[in-house]
C-alpha positions, -999 to 999 in steps of 0.1 A, spaced: -289 -163 -448 -284 -155 -485 -274 -187 -503 -272 -209 -472 -298 -230 -455 -304 -223 -418 -324 -244 -393 -358 -231 -383 -380 -240 -353 -398 -273 -357 -368 -290 -375 -371 -275 -410 -348 -253 -430 -349 -219 -446 -329 -202 -473 -331 -168 -490 -333 -171 -528 -336 -144 -555 -356 -147 -587 -325 -158 -607 -316 -185 -581 -352 -198 -581 -352 -199 -619 -319 -218 -620 -329 -245 -595 -364 -249 -610 -349 -252 -645 -324 -278 -634 -351 -298 -616 -373 -298 -647 -343 -310 -668 -336 -337 -643 -373 -349 -645 -370 -350 -683 -338 -370 -681 -353 -395 -656 -384 -399 -677 -421 -400 -670 -436 -421 -643 -464 -445 -649 -495 -433 -667 -523 -419 -645 -546 -448 -654 -520 -475 -649 -528 -503 -625 -509 -496 -593 -506 -533 -584 -491 -541 -618 -467 -512 -615 -456 -525 -582 -445 -558 -597 -433 -545 -631 -397 -553 -639 -373 -525 -645 -344 -525 -670 -317 -549 -666 -290 -530 -686 -273 -498 -674 -284 -466 -691 -265 -454 -721 -264 -417 -709 -235 -410 -685 -257 -389 -662 -282 -417 -658 -253 -441 -652 -242 -419 -624 -276 -416 -610 -283 -453 -614 -250 -471 -610 -244 -508 -612 -248 -523 -577 -221 -550 -580 -192 -532 -596 -161 -520 -578 -141 -495 -599 -111 -501 -576 -109 -538 -582 -107 -557 -615 -125 -591 -615 -102 -620 -609 -116 -639 -639 -141 -637 -668 -164 -659 -647 -163 -634 -618 -170 -605 -642 -199 -624 -657 -213 -631 -623 -211 -596 -612 -228 -585 -644 -256 -609 -638 -261 -598 -602 -261 -562 -613 -287 -568 -639 -309 -586 -614 -306 -559 -588 -313 -532 -614 -344 -550 -627 -360 -550 -592 -348 -516 -579 -344 -490 -607 -382 -483 -612 -384 -474 -575 -352 -454 -576 -365 -434 -605 -398 -428 -588 -380 -415 -557 -358 -392 -577 -388 -380 -597 -407 -372 -564 -377 -353 -550 -374 -331 -581 -412 -325 -582 -411 -315 -545 -385 -289 -554 -406 -275 -583 -437 -274 -561 -421 -256 -533 -405 -230 -556 -438 -225 -575 -456 -219 -542 -429 -194 -533 -432 -176 -567 -469 -174 -563 -468 -154 -531 -434 -135 -532 -418 -112 -556 -380 -107 -560 -359 -122 -532 -378 -145 -510 -372 -169 -480 -380 -205 -488 -391 -223 -457 -391 -261 -458 -407 -286 -434 -384 -315 -422 -399 -338 -449 -395 -311 -477 -359 -306 -465 -352 -343 -471 -368 -341 -505 -346 -311 -513 -315 -328 -500 -322 -358 -524 -328 -335 -553 -298 -313 -547 -276 -345 -545 -291 -357 -578 -286 -323 -595 -249 -322 -584 -244 -358 -597 -260 -349 -630 -239 -318 -635 -208 -336 -622 -213 -364 -648 -216 -338 -676 -184 -321 -663 -167 -356 -660 -160 -350 -623 -149 -383 -608 -130 -372 -576 -121 -343 -554 -91 -335 -576 -114 -328 -605 -133 -303 -583 -101 -285 -575 -95 -281 -613 -129 -267 -618 -121 -238 -595 -93 -228 -617 -111 -228 -650 -108 -195 -669 -140 -173 -671 -141 -178 -709 -143 -216 -707 -178 -227 -719 -181 -250 -689 -178 -221 -665 -216 -215 -660 -221 -252 -653 -192 -253 -629 -206 -223 -610 -240 -241 -607 -222 -273 -596 -202 -254 -568 -233 -234 -557 -255 -264 -554 -228 -281 -534 -228 -252 -509 -266 -253 -506 -264 -291 -501 -237 -288 -475 -257 -262 -454 -288 -282 -458 -271 -313 -444 -259 -292 -415 -294 -281 -407 -307 -317 -406 -280 -328 -382 -293 -334 -347 
């Protein structure tokens, strides 16, 4: 079980993690939360928040652009005309305005769920421990692992599978190597968690 999720009775998943692995995942989840930004204030009016417009412009940070991409862009196809490009941009802005706040809230909840489950594990276990997730917690973890990989991939400028192959061949002295190792490790965790959730 070390380093891989396995199914458990009742539809959840379990993985053995040592203190270092727990610390790495928790630290990455906290960094992701900081990047996504805070949610609404505790005393905010929930009804007003429900109808609040989100941003209409794509984020400047490349990680946030990867996490919150434009909805109406096709990197494989150049617009046929300036008018088509302008129309796509207008549709993307409108879509972003009405969806980005909810997307951010969902990503924030996934990262918080990871932190909470790891903190509960740390409170009761020392050294290596087996993290057991319910089906719902497993889905939160899957979302957070995906976001963490997207974030690290954006920092590493990974855009396709060919880039991933190049990462495997980086020399140990390359300063990106620790980030690459985290990227690949999280990918393995994500892949085995997906397998546990398959019927």
